[in-house]
NUFIVEX-224285 format. One line per field, with one value per atom (N, C-alpha, C): chain; residue in one letter; x, y, z. Coordinates in steps of 0.02 Angstrom, whole numbers. Last residue first. Example, Ala and Ser with C-alpha at 12.3 -4.5 7.8 and 13.67 -1.06 7.14 Angstrom:
! residues 2
ch	[A_A_A_A_A_A];
aa	[S_S_S_A_A_A];
u	[642_684_645_660_615_660];
v	[-112_-53_2_-284_-225_-165];
w	[354_357_394_390_390_390];
//
This chain:
! residues 336
ch	[A_A_A_A_A_A_A_A_A_A_A_A_A_A_A_A_A_A_A_A_A_A_A_A_A_A_A_A_A_A_A_A_A_A_A_A_A_A_A_A_A_A_A_A_A_A_A_A_A_A_A_A_A_A_A_A_A_A_A_A_A_A_A_A_A_A_A_A_A_A_A_A_A_A_A_A_A_A_A_A_A_A_A_A_A_A_A_A_A_A_A_A_A_A_A_A_A_A_A_A_A_A_A_A_A_A_A_A_A_A_A_A_A_A_A_A_A_A_A_A_A_A_A_A_A_A_A_A_A_A_A_A_A_A_A_A_A_A_A_A_A_A_A_A_A_A_A_A_A_A_A_A_A_A_A_A_A_A_A_A_A_A_A_A_A_A_A_A_A_A_A_A_A_A_A_A_A_A_A_A_A_A_A_A_A_A_A_A_A_A_A_A_A_A_A_A_A_A_A_A_A_A_A_A_A_A_A_A_A_A_A_A_A_A_A_A_A_A_A_A_A_A_A_A_A_A_A_A_A_A_A_A_A_A_A_A_A_A_A_A_A_A_A_A_A_A_A_A_A_A_A_A_A_A_A_A_A_A_A_A_A_A_A_A_A_A_A_A_A_A_A_A_A_A_A_A_A_A_A_A_A_A_A_A_A_A_A_A_A_A_A_A_A_A_A_A_A_A_A_A_A_A_A_A_A_A_A_A_A_A_A_A_A_A_A_A_A_A_A_A_A_A_A_A_A_A_A_A_A_A_A_A_A_A_A_A_A_A_A_A_A_A_A_A_A_A_A_A_A_A_A_A_A_A_A_A_A_A_A_A_A_A_A_A_A_A_A_A_A_A_A_A_A_A_A_A_A_A_A_A_A_A_A_A_A_A_A_A_A_A_A_A_A_A_A_A_A_A_A_A_A_A_A_A_A_A_A_A_A_A_A_A_A_A_A_A_A_A_A_A_A_A_A_A_A_A_A_A_A_A_A_A_A_A_A_A_A_A_A_A_A_A_A_A_A_A_A_A_A_A_A_A_A_A_A_A_A_A_A_A_A_A_A_A_A_A_A_A_A_A_A_A_A_A_A_A_A_A_A_A_A_A_A_A_A_A_A_A_A_A_A_A_A_A_A_A_A_A_A_A_A_A_A_A_A_A_A_A_A_A_A_A_A_A_A_A_A_A_A_A_A_A_A_A_A_A_A_A_A_A_A_A_A_A_A_A_A_A_A_A_A_A_A_A_A_A_A_A_A_A_A_A_A_A_A_A_A_A_A_A_A_A_A_A_A_A_A_A_A_A_A_A_A_A_A_A_A_A_A_A_A_A_A_A_A_A_A_A_A_A_A_A_A_A_A_A_A_A_A_A_A_A_A_A_A_A_A_A_A_A_A_A_A_A_A_A_A_A_A_A_A_A_A_A_A_A_A_A_A_A_A_A_A_A_A_A_A_A_A_A_A_A_A_A_A_A_A_A_A_A_A_A_A_A_A_A_A_A_A_A_A_A_A_A_A_A_A_A_A_A_A_A_A_A_A_A_A_A_A_A_A_A_A_A_A_A_A_A_A_A_A_A_A_A_A_A_A_A_A_A_A_A_A_A_A_A_A_A_A_A_A_A_A_A_A_A_A_A_A_A_A_A_A_A_A_A_A_A_A_A_A_A_A_A_A_A_A_A_A_A_A_A_A_A_A_A_A_A_A_A_A_A_A_A_A_A_A_A_A_A_A_A_A_A_A_A_A_A_A_A_A_A_A_A_A_A_A_A_A_A_A_A_A_A_A_A_A_A_A_A_A_A_A_A_A_A_A_A_A_A_A_A_A_A_A_A_A_A_A_A_A_A_A_A_A_A_A_A_A_A_A_A_A_A_A_A_A_A_A_A_A_A_A_A_A_A_A_A_A_A_A_A_A_A_A_A_A_A_A_A_A_A_A_A_A_A_A_A_A_A_A_A_A_A_A_A_A_A_A_A_A_A_A_A_A_A_A_A_A_A_A_A_A_A_A_A_A_A_A_A_A_A_A_A_A_A_A_A_A_A_A_A_A_A_A_A_A_A_A_A_A_A_A_A_A_A_A_A_A_A_A_A_A_A_A_A_A_A_A_A_A_A_A_A_A_A_A_A_A_A_A_A_A_A_A_A_A_A_A_A_A_A_A_A_A_A_A_A_A_A_A_A_A_A_A_A_A_A_A_A_A_A_A_A_A_A_A_A_A_A_A_A_A_A_A_A_A_A_A_A_A_A_A_A_A_A_A_A_A_A_A_A_A_A_A_A_A_A];
aa	[X_X_X_X_X_X_X_X_X_X_X_X_X_X_X_X_X_X_X_X_X_X_X_X_X_X_X_X_X_X_X_X_X_X_X_X_X_X_X_X_X_X_X_X_X_X_X_X_X_X_X_X_X_X_X_X_X_X_X_X_X_X_X_X_X_X_X_X_X_X_X_X_X_X_X_X_X_X_X_X_X_X_X_X_X_X_X_X_X_X_X_X_X_X_X_X_X_X_X_X_X_X_X_X_X_X_X_X_X_X_X_X_X_X_X_X_X_X_X_X_X_X_X_X_X_X_X_X_X_X_X_X_X_X_X_X_X_X_X_X_X_X_X_X_X_X_X_X_X_X_X_X_X_X_X_X_X_X_X_X_X_X_X_X_X_X_X_X_X_X_X_X_X_X_X_X_X_X_X_X_X_X_X_X_X_X_X_X_X_X_X_X_X_X_X_X_X_X_X_X_X_X_X_X_X_X_X_X_X_X_X_X_X_X_X_X_X_X_X_X_X_X_X_X_X_X_X_X_X_X_X_X_X_X_X_X_X_X_X_X_X_X_X_X_X_X_X_X_X_X_X_X_X_X_X_X_X_X_X_X_X_X_X_X_X_X_X_X_X_X_X_X_X_X_X_X_X_X_X_X_X_X_X_X_X_X_X_X_X_X_X_X_X_X_X_X_X_X_X_X_X_X_X_X_X_X_X_X_X_X_X_X_X_X_X_X_X_X_X_X_X_X_X_X_X_X_X_X_X_X_X_X_X_X_X_X_X_X_X_X_X_X_X_X_X_X_X_X_X_X_X_X_X_X_X_X_X_X_X_X_X_X_X_X_X_X_X_X_X_X_X_X_X_X_X_X_X_X_X_X_X_X_X_X_X_X_X_X_X_X_X_X_X_X_X_X_X_X_X_X_X_X_X_X_X_X_X_X_X_X_X_X_X_X_X_X_X_X_X_X_X_X_X_X_X_X_X_X_X_X_X_X_X_X_X_X_X_X_X_X_X_X_X_X_X_X_X_X_X_X_X_X_X_X_X_X_X_X_X_X_X_X_X_X_X_X_X_X_X_X_X_X_X_X_X_X_X_X_X_X_X_X_X_X_X_X_X_X_X_X_X_X_X_X_X_X_X_X_X_X_X_X_X_X_X_X_X_X_X_X_X_X_X_X_X_X_X_X_X_X_X_X_X_X_X_X_X_X_X_X_X_X_X_X_X_X_X_X_X_X_X_X_X_X_X_X_X_X_X_X_X_X_X_X_X_X_X_X_X_X_X_X_X_X_X_X_X_X_X_X_X_X_X_X_X_X_X_X_X_X_X_X_X_X_X_X_X_X_X_X_X_X_X_X_X_X_X_X_X_X_X_X_X_X_X_X_X_X_X_X_X_X_X_X_X_X_X_X_X_X_X_X_X_X_X_X_X_X_X_X_X_X_X_X_X_X_X_X_X_X_X_X_X_X_X_X_X_X_X_X_X_X_X_X_X_X_X_X_X_X_X_X_X_X_X_X_X_X_X_X_X_X_X_X_X_X_X_X_X_X_X_X_X_X_X_X_X_X_X_X_X_X_X_X_X_X_X_X_X_X_X_X_X_X_X_X_X_X_X_X_X_X_X_X_X_X_X_X_X_X_X_X_X_X_X_X_X_X_X_X_X_X_X_X_X_X_X_X_X_X_X_X_X_X_X_X_X_X_X_X_X_X_X_X_X_X_X_X_X_X_X_X_X_X_X_X_X_X_X_X_X_X_X_X_X_X_X_X_X_X_X_X_X_X_X_X_X_X_X_X_X_X_X_X_X_X_X_X_X_X_X_X_X_X_X_X_X_X_X_X_X_X_X_X_X_X_X_X_X_X_X_X_X_X_X_X_X_X_X_X_X_X_X_X_X_X_X_X_X_X_X_X_X_X_X_X_X_X_X_X_X_X_X_X_X_X_X_X_X_X_X_X_X_X_X_X_X_X_X_X_X_X_X_X_X_X_X_X_X_X_X_X_X_X_X_X_X_X_X_X_X_X_X_X_X_X_X_X_X_X_X_X_X_X_X_X_X_X_X_X_X_X_X_X_X_X_X_X_X_X_X_X_X_X_X_X_X_X_X_X_X_X_X_X_X_X_X_X_X_X_X_X_X_X_X_X_X_X_X_X_X_X_X_X_X_X_X_X_X_X_X_X_X_X_X_X_X_X_X_X_X_X_X_X_X_X_X_X_X_X_X_X_X_X_X_X_X_X_X_X_X_X_X_X_X_X_X_X_X_X_X_X_X_X_X_X_X_X];
u	[65_85_151_10_10_34_-2_-55_-51_108_46_-6_215_210_129_175_165_166_224_144_136_356_307_236_403_399_358_348_328_332_453_376_347_570_544_480_564_569_551_559_501_509_689_618_566_769_779_718_721_708_722_655_713_700_573_634_686_464_507_574_337_357_402_404_374_394_491_413_392_578_601_533_541_522_536_592_519_499_747_702_629_854_790_727_931_949_881_874_864_888_839_876_869_681_715_773_608_643_678_499_542_565_421_451_504_258_339_367_134_169_234_16_52_82_-9_-5_33_67_24_41_177_117_48_288_287_210_258_258_266_267_205_208_392_363_299_433_470_424_370_350_371_443_386_351_584_568_491_590_563_558_504_556_545_427_407_458_513_451_411_622_643_582_693_634_638_790_810_759_718_772_788_564_622_669_458_483_542_345_397_418_253_273_338_152_211_229_17_42_114_-145_-67_-43_-262_-243_-162_-310_-310_-281_-272_-273_-266_-281_-336_-336_-158_-165_-241_-176_-118_-142_-261_-278_-237_-185_-242_-258_-78_-68_-114_-158_-122_-107_-289_-247_-217_-383_-321_-274_-500_-500_-428_-551_-496_-477_-691_-676_-606_-702_-738_-713_-547_-622_-644_-382_-427_-504_-307_-334_-379_-247_-299_-331_-223_-211_-271_-193_-189_-163_-206_-257_-235_-114_-99_-130_-191_-136_-107_-299_-300_-240_-222_-256_-275_-173_-129_-175_-306_-261_-210_-319_-374_-348_-216_-221_-272_-234_-171_-188_-356_-354_-291_-328_-357_-366_-238_-211_-257_-231_-277_-247_-97_-136_-171_-29_-59_-105_64_19_-31_122_86_45_191_130_85_278_224_162_350_313_251_430_382_331_489_443_395_564_517_467_654_610_554_719_681_625_773_734_707_876_827_776_958_900_856_1029_975_921_1048_1067_1004_983_1061_1087_859_890_961_834_825_849_848_779_777_968_947_872_1010_1024_995_977_922_944_1090_1051_990_1208_1184_1133_1241_1264_1233_1164_1249_1277_1043_1068_1151_1033_1006_1041_1077_1123_1102_963_1015_1073_810_861_917_671_723_777_570_532_596_610_601_584_643_689_674_531_580_639_452_435_488_496_502_498_450_520_536_311_336_413_272_259_309_309_357_335_218_295_338_102_114_187_131_135_128_131_187_202_-11_41_96_-153_-100_-39_-277_-229_-170_-401_-358_-306_-482_-514_-472_-477_-441_-480_-500_-552_-522_-399_-441_-489_-341_-368_-416_-260_-330_-370_-178_-217_-278_-108_-169_-205_-10_-71_-129_74_54_-12_82_114_98_42_-10_22_138_79_56_218_259_198_142_157_181_141_88_99_286_248_182_278_321_291_179_168_201_243_172_163_334_360_299_254_295_318_206_165_194_330_280_242_343_388_368_234_248_291_174_218_220_13_69_104_-1_-1_45_51_-26_-42_130_139_51_246_174_183_317_338_275_174_261_266_77_94_159_-8_56_66_-121_-106_-28_-248_-176_-166_-385_-346_-270_-533_-466_-414_-634_-650_-581_-627_-635_-648_-587_-542_-559_-607_-648_-603_-516_-596_-632_-397_-437_-514_-389_-383_-399_-400_-446_-443_-283_-349_-408_-184_-188_-256_-216_-209_-212_-207_-265_-270_-57_-92_-167_-34_-26_-55_-81_-121_-96_14_-54_-89_128_128_53_58_122_99_-25_-28_46_-145_-94_-87_-243_-255_-175_-299_-246_-268_-434_-366_-303_-581_-514_-456_-740_-667_-626_-867_-865_-791_-930_-874_-875_-1024_-1050_-972_-1003_-977_-1002_-1083_-1065_-1050_-1075_-1141_-1133_-941_-988_-1052_-863_-842_-901_-930_-914_-906_-921_-980_-977_-772_-817_-889_-758_-731_-765_-816_-848_-814_-720_-808_-835_-601_-619_-686_-626_-605_-638_-643_-700_-685_-522_-586_-636_-440_-434_-500_-544_-500_-493_-585_-584_-535_-662_-603_-623_-761_-761_-683_-731_-732_-724_-716_-765_-775_-630_-607_-651_-716_-657_-636_-891_-835_-779_-998_-947_-888_-1104_-1081_-1017_-1068_-1108_-1071_-974_-1008_-1046_-817_-878_-909_-697_-756_-828_-604_-601_-666_-605_-627_-645_-697_-636_-663_-737_-752_-698_-611_-667_-682_-525_-564_-630_-440_-479_-512_-422_-383_-396_-517_-472_-417_-518_-562_-499_-424_-440_-480_-492_-452_-471_-455_-487_-448_-447_-400_-448_-456_-494_-451_-422_-390_-434_-437_-480_-455_-310_-331_-377_-262_-273_-315_-258_-265_-288_-198_-268_-290_-75_-86_-169_46_-30_-33_176_136_65_168_193_152_112_168_202_39_48_105_31_31_38_68_40_50_106_109_107_67_133_158_-64_-53_26_-60_-49_-48_-81_-14_-20_-228_-172_-98_-280_-278_-226_-151_-223_-221_-62_-71_-144_-2_-13_-24_-34_-38_-46_-116_-63_-75_-254_-211_-172_-286_-304_-249_-325_-269_-294_-361_-385_-333_-416_-350_-378_-498_-506_-451_-512_-460_-461_-632_-581_-512_-760_-748_-676_-791_-783_-769_-778_-843_-845_-680_-686_-755_-687_-697_-718_-565_-621_-627_-466_-480_-548_-490_-426_-453_-571_-558_-527_-566_-552_-542_-653_-620_-612_-722_-688_-652_-843_-780_-769_-938_-932_-862_-1072_-1003_-983_-1179_-1164_-1099_-1100_-1147_-1140_-1016_-1004_-1061_-1054_-1070_-1034_-964_-994_-1023_-891_-956_-997_-773_-768_-833_-807_-775_-787_-959_-870_-869_-1077_-1063_-986_-1130_-1066_-1056_-1244_-1232_-1183_-1192_-1243_-1209_-1091_-1106_-1160_-1085_-1118_-1131_-929_-980_-1020_-886_-888_-946_-728_-804_-817_-623_-643_-718_-576_-562_-568_-649_-647_-633];
v	[528_565_544_486_444_465_568_569_512_533_510_516_580_505_484_713_675_601_748_754_697_720_686_680_824_753_704_932_920_842_915_923_899_930_871_859_1069_1007_945_1124_1134_1075_1094_1073_1078_1179_1095_1068_1308_1276_1196_1384_1336_1297_1499_1497_1432_1489_1530_1523_1453_1454_1501_1371_1433_1442_1252_1248_1300_1301_1273_1273_1347_1388_1362_1250_1239_1284_1265_1240_1225_1321_1357_1327_1211_1251_1310_1048_1126_1156_893_938_1003_799_843_882_633_701_729_534_567_626_389_437_463_329_336_400_217_276_273_129_138_207_113_57_77_195_198_147_161_127_161_214_150_111_347_308_219_393_382_341_394_349_345_494_435_365_605_575_508_633_622_583_650_587_564_766_700_651_894_866_800_1037_975_927_1129_1097_1054_1146_1130_1116_1051_1082_1083_986_1046_1071_902_875_929_932_955_930_787_846_868_710_758_798_563_609_644_518_525_577_384_435_455_322_318_390_302_331_311_233_197_226_239_277_233_181_168_208_178_118_132_309_303_228_237_293_304_161_135_188_256_203_162_321_354_304_329_260_293_417_426_375_349_366_374_335_301_310_394_347_303_499_437_381_601_593_517_598_622_614_560_495_519_657_620_569_802_743_704_984_928_851_1072_1021_955_1176_1135_1081_1212_1179_1141_1277_1231_1195_1377_1323_1263_1451_1410_1353_1501_1464_1412_1590_1528_1482_1675_1627_1579_1741_1697_1652_1797_1768_1707_1891_1831_1778_1986_1943_1878_1988_2005_1955_2056_2000_2027_2146_2109_2069_2228_2256_2220_2142_2202_2226_2050_2029_2086_2136_2101_2080_2188_2238_2191_2066_2099_2141_2036_1999_2019_2156_2143_2094_2138_2194_2193_2017_2018_2075_2058_2008_2014_2155_2180_2124_2079_2127_2163_2006_1972_2017_2089_2057_2032_2105_2118_2098_2000_2043_2042_1931_2007_2045_1793_1826_1909_1789_1762_1779_1820_1871_1856_1710_1761_1815_1644_1612_1684_1651_1713_1694_1535_1545_1608_1556_1542_1567_1554_1610_1606_1417_1470_1542_1345_1342_1409_1322_1373_1386_1361_1319_1362_1456_1440_1402_1477_1462_1437_1513_1442_1416_1644_1603_1520_1700_1692_1653_1700_1646_1643_1822_1750_1692_1910_1907_1831_1895_1892_1871_1929_1854_1854_2062_2001_1934_2108_2122_2072_2077_2050_2051_2160_2088_2051_2282_2271_2194_2279_2286_2273_2227_2234_2237_2331_2278_2285_2403_2399_2348_2329_2382_2398_2166_2221_2273_2044_2082_2156_1939_1943_1989_1991_1913_1922_2102_2112_2046_2154_2106_2093_2258_2280_2222_2211_2222_2241_2077_2145_2152_1941_1978_2054_1876_1891_1931_1853_1907_1930_1779_1842_1893_1666_1703_1773_1620_1646_1676_1579_1636_1657_1479_1528_1590_1383_1418_1474_1331_1370_1409_1259_1303_1350_1152_1209_1266_1082_1126_1174_1035_1076_1120_941_994_1057_860_893_959_874_844_887_842_898_861_722_747_789_714_688_704_852_794_779_939_934_869_966_992_1000_905_920_982_765_837_846_712_726_789_576_643_645_499_510_567_472_422_430_491_510_465_417_472_489_322_287_357_412_357_336_529_513_471_544_565_531_510_482_490_605_539_490_736_713_637_734_730_710_744_687_672_880_819_749_948_928_882_956_918_909_1026_968_922_1148_1118_1048_1187_1161_1130_1125_1145_1132_1128_1142_1155_998_1061_1063_898_915_987_768_818_839_692_722_772_658_638_640_610_658_635_579_564_611_659_593_551_831_784_718_916_849_805_1050_1024_955_1082_1126_1098_953_995_1041_914_874_913_1013_985_942_1061_1119_1073_967_989_1023_949_899_928_1078_1057_1003_1041_1096_1088_931_920_968_998_943_938_1083_1112_1067_993_1037_1065_921_887_935_1033_1010_969_1128_1079_1068_1286_1234_1196_1363_1320_1279_1523_1449_1411_1675_1629_1557_1775_1738_1680_1883_1832_1777_1896_1911_1859_1821_1876_1878_1763_1713_1761_1849_1821_1775_1971_1946_1897_1919_1967_1930_1876_1859_1911_1911_1933_1896_1879_1972_1972_1752_1802_1872_1684_1691_1749_1598_1614_1623_1643_1597_1617_1755_1742_1706_1726_1799_1818_1607_1648_1705_1543_1588_1621_1401_1444_1473_1416_1384_1433_1402_1448_1418_1300_1313_1349_1264_1291_1325_1156_1173_1203_1103_1125_1167_996_1048_1053_993_966_1025_1042_966_950_1169_1151_1070_1191_1198_1175_1070_1114_1132_1009_1031_1084_1009_954_955_1140_1115_1056_1199_1162_1128_1332_1296_1251_1289_1330_1295_1276_1257_1308_1349_1275_1241_1485_1469_1390_1479_1482_1471_1491_1421_1422_1627_1601_1529_1637_1676_1649_1563_1546_1581_1591_1596_1561_1577_1572_1586_1551_1623_1629_1401_1450_1524_1352_1344_1412_1284_1333_1326_1145_1184_1236_1075_1114_1172_939_995_1008_907_912_955_813_846_843_726_759_820_637_609_653_658_686_669_642_581_605_766_741_679_878_827_801_1037_964_930_1150_1121_1058_1282_1229_1199_1322_1333_1272_1404_1351_1371_1464_1482_1415_1509_1459_1500_1517_1553_1512_1462_1444_1483_1492_1516_1500_1466_1456_1467_1512_1523_1519_1455_1487_1517_1322_1386_1395_1238_1252_1319_1130_1196_1197_1015_1013_1075_996_1006_1004_974_927_938_1082_1068_990_1092_1060_1050_1242_1184_1158_1305_1303_1229_1342_1349_1334_1368_1295_1285_1441_1455_1377_1490_1436_1447_1611_1599_1539_1635_1630_1611_1774_1707_1701_1912_1858_1780_2059_1992_1928];
w	[-2853_-2897_-2929_-2731_-2776_-2854_-2620_-2654_-2730_-2556_-2515_-2567_-2636_-2632_-2597_-2641_-2708_-2694_-2507_-2528_-2601_-2513_-2476_-2494_-2599_-2617_-2579_-2515_-2598_-2621_-2423_-2414_-2469_-2491_-2458_-2451_-2532_-2583_-2549_-2402_-2451_-2510_-2359_-2323_-2367_-2439_-2441_-2404_-2432_-2489_-2482_-2307_-2314_-2365_-2300_-2262_-2285_-2384_-2404_-2353_-2261_-2335_-2349_-2120_-2140_-2223_-2074_-2125_-2160_-2003_-2070_-2107_-1885_-1936_-1998_-1789_-1812_-1874_-1875_-1813_-1843_-1962_-1939_-1898_-1989_-1933_-1921_-2026_-2040_-1978_-2085_-2042_-2071_-2058_-2100_-2046_-2037_-2005_-2060_-2074_-2109_-2094_-2047_-2008_-2052_-2106_-2113_-2073_-2053_-2048_-2068_-2035_-2101_-2109_-1910_-1948_-2006_-1770_-1825_-1874_-1688_-1672_-1716_-1734_-1706_-1713_-1754_-1802_-1784_-1609_-1639_-1708_-1596_-1548_-1589_-1701_-1703_-1664_-1640_-1707_-1724_-1533_-1526_-1586_-1576_-1542_-1534_-1650_-1690_-1645_-1544_-1577_-1600_-1544_-1570_-1594_-1487_-1448_-1489_-1565_-1513_-1459_-1715_-1675_-1614_-1781_-1729_-1703_-1853_-1808_-1760_-1907_-1907_-1850_-1953_-1907_-1931_-2025_-2055_-2001_-2072_-2010_-2029_-2165_-2170_-2112_-2179_-2149_-2160_-2230_-2236_-2208_-2105_-2160_-2163_-1986_-2050_-2111_-1815_-1882_-1943_-1699_-1740_-1808_-1649_-1681_-1727_-1579_-1635_-1688_-1484_-1536_-1587_-1412_-1434_-1493_-1365_-1416_-1441_-1277_-1324_-1378_-1187_-1211_-1273_-1148_-1125_-1156_-1208_-1118_-1105_-1315_-1301_-1240_-1304_-1352_-1334_-1218_-1207_-1239_-1221_-1227_-1217_-1296_-1245_-1259_-1392_-1355_-1306_-1449_-1494_-1451_-1386_-1362_-1398_-1325_-1387_-1372_-1232_-1234_-1275_-1299_-1227_-1218_-1394_-1416_-1349_-1334_-1384_-1390_-1264_-1230_-1272_-1379_-1324_-1287_-1425_-1472_-1426_-1319_-1332_-1367_-1329_-1267_-1277_-1453_-1441_-1377_-1407_-1468_-1465_-1318_-1288_-1349_-1379_-1333_-1319_-1563_-1495_-1440_-1653_-1625_-1562_-1735_-1762_-1723_-1641_-1694_-1728_-1547_-1516_-1580_-1642_-1595_-1562_-1703_-1746_-1700_-1595_-1634_-1679_-1575_-1520_-1555_-1701_-1682_-1622_-1702_-1751_-1736_-1593_-1600_-1642_-1640_-1579_-1571_-1759_-1746_-1696_-1695_-1738_-1754_-1613_-1590_-1624_-1691_-1669_-1622_-1857_-1790_-1749_-1973_-1965_-1904_-2063_-2010_-2000_-2174_-2187_-2124_-2175_-2166_-2169_-2170_-2228_-2235_-2051_-2098_-2156_-1964_-1968_-2014_-1964_-2017_-2022_-1870_-1902_-1961_-1814_-1868_-1911_-1683_-1684_-1755_-1737_-1699_-1709_-1784_-1818_-1792_-1682_-1732_-1773_-1593_-1571_-1625_-1701_-1662_-1642_-1676_-1727_-1669_-1583_-1641_-1692_-1454_-1474_-1539_-1453_-1434_-1456_-1493_-1558_-1531_-1386_-1425_-1488_-1305_-1284_-1350_-1409_-1390_-1373_-1388_-1452_-1441_-1264_-1284_-1343_-1244_-1221_-1237_-1334_-1360_-1315_-1249_-1324_-1358_-1143_-1139_-1201_-1200_-1169_-1165_-1244_-1288_-1260_-1213_-1170_-1218_-1295_-1300_-1246_-1185_-1237_-1239_-1087_-1124_-1184_-1042_-1055_-1093_-964_-978_-994_-945_-1007_-1020_-836_-820_-894_-862_-818_-833_-962_-980_-935_-886_-924_-956_-826_-789_-826_-898_-923_-870_-886_-827_-837_-987_-943_-877_-1074_-1087_-1031_-994_-1019_-1043_-979_-927_-944_-1108_-1084_-1028_-1131_-1171_-1144_-1026_-1024_-1062_-1072_-1011_-1013_-1174_-1183_-1126_-1121_-1154_-1168_-1059_-1017_-1052_-1164_-1123_-1079_-1212_-1249_-1215_-1102_-1119_-1164_-1113_-1054_-1066_-1285_-1235_-1174_-1353_-1334_-1282_-1481_-1412_-1390_-1613_-1604_-1539_-1672_-1639_-1630_-1796_-1758_-1717_-1922_-1858_-1820_-2028_-2013_-1963_-2061_-2013_-2021_-2182_-2184_-2125_-2215_-2174_-2176_-2303_-2300_-2259_-2312_-2337_-2319_-2203_-2218_-2254_-2169_-2220_-2244_-2062_-2136_-2189_-1961_-1994_-2051_-1891_-1947_-1988_-1782_-1767_-1832_-1830_-1772_-1762_-1940_-1949_-1887_-1865_-1931_-1923_-1779_-1746_-1816_-1865_-1835_-1805_-1908_-1959_-1932_-1802_-1822_-1878_-1797_-1738_-1759_-1915_-1919_-1858_-1867_-1912_-1919_-1771_-1744_-1796_-1883_-1811_-1785_-2053_-1998_-1936_-2131_-2107_-2061_-2209_-2193_-2159_-2272_-2224_-2200_-2429_-2384_-2338_-2473_-2506_-2463_-2407_-2410_-2422_-2448_-2440_-2440_-2457_-2433_-2400_-2463_-2459_-2431_-2476_-2490_-2498_-2447_-2513_-2530_-2335_-2390_-2458_-2253_-2271_-2333_-2260_-2277_-2298_-2227_-2289_-2309_-2106_-2168_-2227_-2013_-2038_-2095_-2013_-2039_-2065_-1947_-2016_-2040_-1818_-1852_-1932_-1779_-1785_-1824_-1769_-1827_-1836_-1659_-1723_-1783_-1555_-1586_-1642_-1561_-1578_-1603_-1514_-1592_-1602_-1409_-1414_-1495_-1319_-1382_-1383_-1190_-1203_-1256_-1223_-1196_-1224_-1182_-1230_-1207_-1081_-1077_-1137_-1127_-1086_-1066_-1279_-1248_-1195_-1266_-1293_-1256_-1220_-1245_-1268_-1203_-1156_-1154_-1327_-1287_-1229_-1491_-1440_-1374_-1547_-1517_-1472_-1601_-1632_-1621_-1502_-1518_-1563_-1472_-1417_-1433_-1618_-1580_-1520_-1765_-1693_-1651_-1891_-1864_-1797_-1867_-1926_-1921_-1758_-1766_-1823_-1699_-1749_-1767_-1637_-1594_-1641_-1735_-1691_-1643_-1909_-1812_-1776_-2055_-2009_-1932_-2183_-2141_-2077_-2358_-2300_-2244_-2457_-2411_-2358_-2622_-2574_-2524_-2749_-2720_-2649_-2882_-2811_-2796_-3004_-2998_-2936_-2987_-3066_-3062_-2872_-2887_-2947_-2816_-2861_-2881_-2728_-2718_-2773_-2779_-2768_-2756_-2905_-2844_-2832_-3027_-3025_-2957_-2927_-3001_-3002_-2754_-2809_-2874_-2584_-2642_-2693_-2455_-2475_-2528_-2459_-2474_-2478_-2416_-2487_-2505_-2277_-2299_-2383_-2261_-2248_-2283_-2290_-2337_-2318_-2193_-2256_-2293_-2058_-2078_-2151_-1900_-1970_-2003_-1782_-1806_-1873_-1778_-1727_-1753_-1945_-1882_-1845_-2019_-2001_-1947_-2125_-2062_-2068_-2265_-2252_-2199_-2371_-2309_-2279_-2518_-2471_-2431_-2633_-2585_-2540_-2754_-2750_-2692_-2769_-2754_-2750_-2818_-2755_-2739_-2964_-2907_-2830_-3006_-3004_-2964_-2905_-2958_-2953_-2855_-2821_-2891_-2895_-2905_-2883_-2826_-2867_-2864_-2654_-2707_-2757_-2528_-2562_-2624_-2357_-2418_-2467_-2203_-2240_-2308_-2036_-2103_-2130_-1951_-1978_-2035_-1804_-1871_-1901_-1694_-1720_-1776_-1589_-1655_-1689_-1445_-1480_-1542_-1400_-1429_-1469_-1237_-1314_-1340_-1131_-1145_-1217_-1127_-1093_-1120_-1192_-1123_-1089_-1333_-1296_-1212_-1365_-1359_-1320_-1492_-1413_-1424_-1573_-1579_-1510_-1655_-1580_-1587_-1822_-1774_-1699_-1916_-1890_-1831_-2060_-2005_-1967_-2141_-2146_-2069_-2246_-2170_-2182_-2346_-2346_-2266_-2400_-2379_-2367_-2412_-2476_-2441_-2406_-2378_-2424];
//
């Protein structure tokens, strides 16, 4: 096991339930400075883990464990932190409670403050659902977070994004073996369908038109689709995927008793410096969402990037241009 577990105890959830014996899986890189000013928080994305996050930093990069204390925290539902697949008893499997970004950040805050004594966070950043958590951090703990860099993400899941997720969810749940989440064996055909549908959204139209998939080692569209199908069937638990989809669909920094759905007020409450970095060809986190957010966040810059890789431009190794811009933005926010 290349990660640690933080026992959160019974975690009250935003929806009113309690996650019993909540556990956060995390890994740290680097050393906390004596002044505690080098903390970087990097949550995980939808199908990511702390291992996948390692592609965003390294020696000589803008984020470097020789200079920064990087805390990579796994989402609830991702299979390492508390998830349907690893929870026993009354909350296991299809009975796992609904988790929001607010709940994830509440647990991450407990980890950082109780285990490491962190008082200030230099930067929270991440791709996709990890970026959504960066916004949530800045709203939930505005005096603690100095900067955020969400890339290919948004502060509120848009109606179109919600509908896209309904589509991939429907493909999975159409497998009779899913049985409303109470399956004896994984609904493999549903998981394969999930992967094939998702592939159409993860990349841009131009990615397929211009055969950019060959740069990823695929010789044809069919080969890519087959690989995505098999990957989801081989590596994911259906209820875990659906738990994270529910978190994603409920994403909204203004939900709850503080802002009561006033999205603009929630954005205006962000004290952190922010660079919002969408991919202009992202099909479900379009740049227009971030452009609107940047108008209402006091210290935000809107920095879209062009890439035919679409949402997956951010995936480490896919697009060197995206990586270079990401590192430049990180350096700017950290004052390097």
